[in-house]
C-alpha positions in Angstrom: 0.0 0.2 -0.1 2.9 2.6 0.8 4.6 1.6 -1.9 1.8 2.1 -4.5 1.0 5.7 -2.6 4.9 6.5 -3.3 4.4 5.5 -6.8 1.2 7.5 -7.3 3.0 10.6 -5.7 6.4 10.1 -7.7 3.8 9.8 -11.1 1.9 13.0 -10.3 5.0 15.0 -9.4 6.4 13.8 -12.5 3.5 15.0 -14.5 3.6 18.2 -12.9 7.4 18.9 -13.6 6.7 18.0 -17.4 3.7 19.9 -17.6 5.6 23.1 -16.2 8.7 21.9 -18.6 5.8 22.3 -21.5 4.6 25.6 -20.4 8.3 27.1 -20.3 8.8 26.1 -23.7 5.8 27.6 -24.9 5.9 30.6 -23.3 9.5 31.3 -24.3 9.5 29.7 -28.0 11.8 27.0 -27.0 12.5 23.5 -28.5 9.8 22.4 -30.8 7.6 25.5 -29.9 10.1 27.7 -32.1 8.1 28.0 -35.5 5.0 26.1 -35.2 3.6 25.4 -38.8 -0.3 26.0 -39.0 -2.5 23.3 -38.5 0.6 21.4 -37.1 0.3 19.2 -34.3 2.7 21.8 -32.2 -0.3 24.5 -33.0 -2.8 22.2 -31.9 -0.7 21.4 -28.6 0.1 25.4 -27.6 -3.6 26.0 -28.5 -4.7 23.1 -26.3 -2.3 24.7 -23.0 -4.6 28.1 -23.3 -1.9 30.2 -25.5 -2.6 32.3 -28.8 -0.2 31.5 -31.4 1.0 34.8 -32.6 3.0 35.1 -36.0 6.7 35.2 -35.1 8.6 38.8 -36.0 10.4 38.2 -39.2 14.3 38.2 -37.9 16.1 41.7 -38.6 19.4 41.2 -40.1 21.7 41.5 -37.0 24.4 43.6 -37.2 27.9 42.4 -36.8 29.3 44.3 -33.5 33.0 45.2 -33.7 34.9 43.7 -30.7 35.8 47.2 -29.4 32.4 47.6 -28.3 30.9 47.1 -24.5 31.0 43.5 -23.4 32.0 42.4 -27.0 27.8 41.0 -27.7 26.1 41.0 -30.5 22.2 42.0 -29.7 19.6 39.4 -30.0 16.3 40.0 -31.9 13.7 38.9 -28.9 10.5 36.9 -30.0 7.4 37.9 -28.5 6.2 36.0 -25.7 2.5 34.9 -26.1 0.1 35.6 -23.0 -2.4 33.0 -21.8 -6.1 33.8 -23.3 -8.6 35.1 -21.0 -11.0 32.7 -19.7 -14.0 34.9 -18.8 -16.9 33.2 -18.4 -20.3 34.6 -18.6 -21.1 36.6 -15.5 -24.1 35.1 -13.4 -27.2 36.6 -13.9 -30.1 36.0 -11.4 -33.6 36.9 -11.2 -35.0 39.7 -8.8 -37.0 36.6 -7.0 -33.7 35.1 -6.0 -32.1 38.4 -4.8 -35.5 39.0 -3.1 -34.6 36.4 -1.0 -31.1 37.3 -0.1 -32.3 41.0 1.0 -35.2 39.4 2.8 -32.8 37.1 4.9 -29.9 39.9 5.1 -32.2 43.0 5.8 -34.4 41.1 8.7 -31.9 39.5 10.6 -30.8 40.2 13.8 -27.1 41.2 13.8 -26.5 40.6 17.5 -28.0 36.8 17.5 -27.2 36.1 13.9 -23.9 35.2 13.1 -23.9 35.0 9.3 -22.2 36.9 6.9 -23.9 38.4 3.5 -21.4 36.0 1.9 -22.8 32.9 3.4 -26.5 34.4 2.3 -25.4 34.8 -1.4 -23.7 31.3 -1.1 -26.8 29.6 0.6 -29.4 31.2 -1.9 -27.3 32.0 -5.0 -24.6 29.1 -5.2 -20.8 28.9 -4.8 -17.8 28.6 -7.3 -16.0 26.1 -7.5 -13.3 27.3 -5.5 -16.1 27.7 -2.5 -16.5 31.2 -2.5 -20.0 33.2 -3.6 -20.8 33.2 -7.2 -21.4 37.0 -6.7 -19.6 39.2 -4.4 -21.1 41.4 -1.7 -20.5 44.6 -3.6 -23.3 43.5 -6.1 -25.8 43.2 -3.8 -24.9 46.6 -2.5 -24.3 48.2 -5.7 -27.4 46.7 -7.8 -29.4 44.3 -6.4 -30.3 45.7 -2.7 -32.6 48.9 -3.5 -34.5 46.9 -6.4 -35.4 43.9 -4.4 -36.1 46.1 -1.6 -38.4 47.9 -3.3 -39.9 44.7 -4.9 -40.6 43.1 -1.4 -42.2 46.3 0.0 -44.2 46.5 -3.4 -45.7 42.7 -2.7 -46.1 43.6 1.1 -43.7 40.3 2.2 -43.0 42.0 5.7 -45.2 43.5 8.3 -43.4 46.5 8.2 -41.9 48.3 5.0 -37.9 47.7 4.8 -35.9 50.8 4.3 -33.7 51.7 1.1 -31.6 54.0 3.3 -30.0 52.3 5.9 -27.4 49.8 5.6 -28.8 47.3 7.9 -32.3 48.6 7.9 -32.2 49.6 11.4 -35.4 51.1 13.2 -36.4 54.3 12.6 -37.5 55.9 15.6 
């Protein structure tokens, strides 16, 4: 059992190492990724790793530098490093009824006895992302959805007293 576990760890570590080497070679245009041909398996590999294949700059003629210049080096024409493609998905949009549920729980809470946060309510009612965080942040509630949700709750008369749109925590007006 222990040997099997060690073998699995070695295989996983090796795979991660190979993956890092491939990623480095793609970003720096090294080895087979130097000049991919259109439609070639190398180009498909670059796209599979999430990089855009950009046309390489034509090599400029390098002037021969005399030995009397500083450091006796020849300037090297650099190739552009491709950037990873942005992987933005569609932002989630929820109907006002879902936001009304969040507003009812959050606005009618008792701050002394209730120990949950707005993030907890949003995660419970609207869902979580793959990393466990709420799918939408607290700022979206206060910036966009709080006032329309409270107006709809007041319009439908879902509470015994109307909710206030002006106060941040819906404190009693006395």
